[in-house]
N, C-alpha and C positions, 0 to 999 in steps of 0.2 A: 549306260545308257537305262536298261530294262532295270537293275535295280533303283531307280527316282520311284518309278511305278511302284512298287510293295515300300516305298518311305513314307517317311510322315507329310514330308510335303506335299506329294499328291493329293492327300485328305482335305490342305487346306484350300484349295487350287478355284477351289467356286467362289471363295471367301478373297484370296489375295485379287483376283481378277475382279467380284463384286465393289468391292472394298476404294481399289484402284481407281477402278471407270467414278467410282464417286469424288474420288479427291482430285483426280485430273476436269471433272467437270466443275468441281466447284474451283478450283484456279484459272478456267476458263472464264469466267462468268464477266460478261462485258463491263461491269462496271467498274472493274478493276482498270480499264484498259481506258476507259473514258475517263474516269470522273477521279482514278487515286495516282494517276502518274503512270501505271507501267507500263511500260513502252510495247508497242503490240508489234512485237517481232519475233523473230525465234529464241535472241537470246532473253528477252524479255518474258518471254512464255517462260523458260525455262526456269529463271527467277521465280516465277511467282506460283511454279507447280513445286520448287526447291522451299519455298517460304511456307505452301500448304504441309508438305510434306511435314517440316523439321512442326508445327501444331502440332500434325497428327500424330509423330514421334515423342512428344513430352507430355504426350495422354497415355500414350500406351505405356512409357518406362515404367509405370507403377502398376503395366498389364500385372497375369500371372503369365504362366509359362505360356500359355497357350496364343493371348495375346502378344506377347513378344517375340512369338513364331511366324506371327502374321504380320507383325512388321517389320521383321528382316526379308522376309518373301517380298514384301515390297519394294522395301531398297532395291531388290534386287529385277522384282517387277520395272521400277526407275530407272534403273541404269541399262537390262534389256531394253528400255524404250528409247533411250539417250543413243545406244549403239546404233538401233533401226536408225535412228532421226539420221543422224550422223552418217548411217551409209547411204540413206534415202538424197540427201543434200549432194551426193556426190563424191566423199573423199571416200580414199581407194584403200583396201582392206592393210596396204601397211600401215600408213598412215592413224586406223582406227584404234589398234592398243593406245598409242602417243596421247590419242585426242580423248579415251577414256578415261585415264589416266589425269589429265587435268580436269577434264569435268567434274570427277571422282573430288580432287584437291579442290575445286572451289566448294563443293556441296557441304564436304565434312567442314571446309572453312567458315561457309556461313550459317552453318550448323552449331560451331564451336559462339560463335558472334549472335546470332539472333539469341541463343539461351541463355548466353549470362546478362542481356537486354534485358529478357523475359523472366529469367528468374530473380531477379530486382525490381522485375513491370517498371521499368525506367523507359515511358515510349520516348523521351529522345531519345536517348542512345541504342534504342532499335532503328530509329526515324535514319537517323546516321547512317549507322549501317546497311541499311534497306536501298540510302542513296550511292552508297558508297558502291553497291554491290549493282545497283539497278540504272543508276547513272554512272557510270564511271570517270566519264570525260566530260561532265556537267557540272560545270561552276553557280550555277545559277540557283542564287539565294531562296528564289521565290516557289525553288522547287525543295521542298520540305520532305515527302513520302512522310508528313503524318498521319494523315490517313489511314493509308497500310499498315501501321504501327500501332494505330488505335485497333483496328481491324481486327490486326493477331492479338494482341492481346487481348481482347474479347473473347474471339473464338477461343482462346484457349481455357477461358474462363470457363467459359456455355462446357466445352468438351471434359473440362476438369468432373461435371456435375452428372454424368453420364454413367451409367451402369455397365461394369463388364459381357453382361452380357450383350448389349452393342458393337464394344469390340470384338466379342469374340466370332460374330457371324457377320464381320465385313459391313455395318450398316451404318456406321458413325459419320456422320454428314457435318460439316463447318455450318455456323448458320449466315444465312446471305449476306450481302453485304446491304449496309443502306446509305442512305444519303444524310 
């Protein structure tokens, strides 16, 4: 434990905390829940934060080493947050590791499917993947997730134009969603 005080990770703590707070605030914007069919539930919030983090990680994958280190620390912070939330919901200590494995699997599965669609800039494919994850038991054809898919593709395009200094200082912000 004491060795972490001298490690590189400790020097990024303030940056990671600031960037993670910005990303979680972005995922909690009411517009997603009121206008873009994101369910305002524990799982809906997990899904929205996952989607925001995926856009962020896609931006940082081309970053210099420091940007990639910060991104890895944000992954760690995200899973610490999930762990804390699971415990807050009353899941016992024995069951937490199993649940964490499930959430990690879910997150990395989403990363793979969203990234594949985003790589092709395929809004329909992305919307279908979002619908599968945000609304797994809802077959309503009017629920398309097209608005969220468009927003995520727009956000990715805007983040691509931001300088490396923004990534390295933990001040990268996603654009505000608009009607």
